[in-house]
N, C-alpha and C positions, 0 to 999 in steps of 0.2 A: 493878796492872800498870804496869811502868815499863821504859824502855829499859835493857837490861843485866841484867834479872832472869833467873830460871831458864828462861824460855821462849826466850831468845836472840833475841828480837825487839826491834826498835827502834820499832815502830809498832803502835798498838792502835786499833781502831774498833769500833763497834756493841756497846756494853756492855749487859749484862743483869744486874740486881741484884734479889735476892729475900731477904726475911727469912722463915725457916722457923718453924714453930710452936714449935720448941725454943728459938728465939732466935738460932740460928746465922744469920749473914748470908753468903750465897753470891753469887759474881759470875762471870760469863763474858764473854768478849770475843774478837774476832778478833785473833790474834797475826799481824800482817802483816809478812812478811819482804821483800817487794818494794816498799818504799815504802808509801804509803797506798792503793794501787790496790785496787779490787774484783777478784774473779776475772774473767779468768784471772790467776792470780798464785800465789805460795806463801803459803798461809794455813792456820794451825792454830787450833783452838779452845782458848783458855786458860781455866782455872778456878782460883778461889781461894776461901777461906772465912775468916770471922772469928767467934770465939766470945765477943768482948767488945763487940758492938755496932758493929763497924767501926773501932774504935780501932787495932787491930793485925790483921795478916793473916798467914796461913801462906804458905809458899812456893807459888807457882803451879805447876800441873800442866797437862798437855795430854791430856785425856781423848779428844779427837778430833784425830788427827794423821796425816799422810801422811809417809813417809820417802823418797819418790822424790827430793826435793831437800833439801839439808842445811838445817837450822834454824840460821841464823847472823846475827849482828848486822851489818847493812850500812847505812852512811849513804847513803841514796838521793840522787842529784843533785837539785838544786832549780833548776837553770838552765832556760831556756825549752825546751830540747830534752830533756835528761836526765830531767826530772820526768815526762815522758810515756811513758818507756820502761817496758814491762811484761815480767815473766817469762812466757815463752810456753808452756813445756812441762809445768808442774807440775800435779798434782791439788791440790784445795783444799777446805777447809771454810769456810763463811761464814755470818754472821748467826745467832748462837746465840739460843735461847729457853729459859728456865728455868721450871719449874713443879713444884709439890709437890702430891701427892695427900694431902688432909687426913685421909683415913681410914686410909691405910697409912703415910703419911709417906715414901713413896717419892719420890725426886727424879728428875725427867725433864730431860734435856738434848736439845734438838732443834737441828738445823742443816741447811743446804743442803750437798750433796756435789756437787762439780764434778769430772768426769774430767779427765785431762791436757789442758791447753790450752783448757778450756771455761769460759765465764762466761755470765751471763744473756743477753748480747748475741749470742752465737754458738752457743748450744745448739740442737740439732736438735729437731724436734717428736717427741713420743712419750714413753712412760713408761719405756722400757728393759726392759719385761717382755714375755713371750709367753705365750699361753694353750695349755696342753697338758692334755687330758683334764679340762677344767673348772677347772684350777688355773693360777695365773700364776707364772712363774719368771723370774728374771733371765736375760736372753739375752746370749750372748757371741759374739764373732767370733774365729776362730782365725787366727793371724798368717800362716799359709801358704795360707789360702783366697783364691784369686784373685778370687772374687766378693765382692760387698758384703753377702752374706747373713750372718745370725746363726744359724748351724746348731748351736749348742751352748746349753745352759742349765744353771743350777745347780739341782739338785733337792734332795730331802730329804737331811739329814745332810751337806749341802755337796758332794755328789757332782756332778761335771760330766758331763753326758750328751751324746752325739752324737745330735742329734735326727733325723738322716737315717736312723739305724738303731734309734733308741730304746734304745740300749745305753749302760751306764756306761763312762766312760773311766778311765784310770789317774790322772786328775787330780781334785782336790777343792779346796775353799777352807775356811779356818778362819772363826771368827766375825767377823773384820774383813776378810774377802775377800782375804787373802793366799793364794797358790796353792801347793799341794803336788802332787808327783808320786810315786805309790806311797808316800805317807806322809811324804815328805821335802820340806822347803820348797825352792822354786825361788828363786834369788837373781839380782840384777842389780846393776850398778854404780850408785851414787848420783850425782846431779848436783850441781854447785855453780855459782854465778854470780859473775861479777866484771865490772868495768867497765874498758874501755880507752877513755879519754876519755868520750864519751857513748854508746859502743857496748857493749851488754850481751853478754857471752859466757856461754853455757850449755854446760858441759862436764862429762864424767864425772870423779869423783875415784876414789880407791882403796878406798872403803868399799863393802862388799857389804850390800845390804838385801833383805828379802823381796820377791818380786814380788807385785803386787797388780793385780786386774782394772781398777783405775782408773788405772794407770800407762801411760805412752806406750811403754815398752819391754817390756810384758808379752806373754806368748805368747797370752793370752786378754784381750780388751778388751770393756768394756761399750759400749753405744751412747752416742755423745757427746751425751747429753741432761743436763739438770739433774736431780739426785736429791734426795730429802729423807730424812733419817735420824733415828734416836733411840737414845740410850743411857739407862739408868737406874741409880740408885745407891740402895742400902738402908742406907748408912752415911754419908750426907751428903757424898758425893763422895770418900771414901777409896778406894773401888774402884768400878768401873763394869762394866756388862754388856757383852756383845757388841753389835755394831751391828745394828739392825733397819732395813731399807730400807722406806720407806712409798711411797705414791703409786701403788699398783697399780690404783686406781680409775680412772685416766685411760687414755684410748684412744690408739692409735698416731697419730691425727690431731690430738691435743691436747698441749699442754705441761703438765707438772706445775707447779702453782703453788709459789711460794717462800714461806718463812716471813717474816711481818712481825716483825722482831726486837723483843725486849723480854722480857715475861713472858706466860704464858698465864693462864687463869682456870679455875675449877672451879664447875660449877653446884651450888648449895647445896640447892635445894628443887624439888619437883615430880617429874614423871614421869622426868626425866632427871638427877635428883640424883646427883652423883658424876662426871658426864661431864666430861672435860677438853677445853677449848676453846682453840684457837690461831688467831691471825689469819694469813691467807695472801693473797698477791696474784699476779697474772699479768699480765705486761707485754706478752705476745704470745700470739696464739691458735695 
């Protein structure tokens, strides 16, 4: 990964590097568009692979990306004021982890998901899910609801339910949590950023992007907590599955732990042979 490559990012941090059983070398990293800052910021997950032991690499892709803010090369200020300025409103992915299942050769990519304007320092407590009839579903807040309640949830097949009536609405989400109404995608204007001196301007451009429950302009929004997610690939990163959100095991009075970046491991022997293990940490209760 390098400034000016296909990711359109000038800054990269938190690399993950893994050699697969086939000999293919894969890499992932944060493609950071708002300088080198952690979330909150504009960050996508970059991925690339090499079939000759790392001597040459294919063009990088973005298997985990949000489109609410444009992916654009920006030279971030380095003066004493400008270097501390952060993008305030974007959703982001951060801290990728790679892992291969040695029996199926399925490649897993894990990362933390941050809703618009959220990072580890300002995330709320809670998992972002609610329990209904013994199952946990992602809970949502409707933009016109004057209360702070999360009266909606994403149920089976991505259907958004009104939990006050336990009835399906005309809304649903796809496998990456983009919103549809009566089967048609909802859109919103994308944001762009620019500097006027050391003042960062965040403003709409003329590009329409699909609404997503992680975006600040969405009609439905997730709780502003940190999430953890996973995608997998059965062709060494040529294509990827839909997003699976993890962390349902945590309660509303706890924070979901974040991934310790790098690579995971797989248990080889014993009762739990085949189990996939990832390190996680939690900086706040």
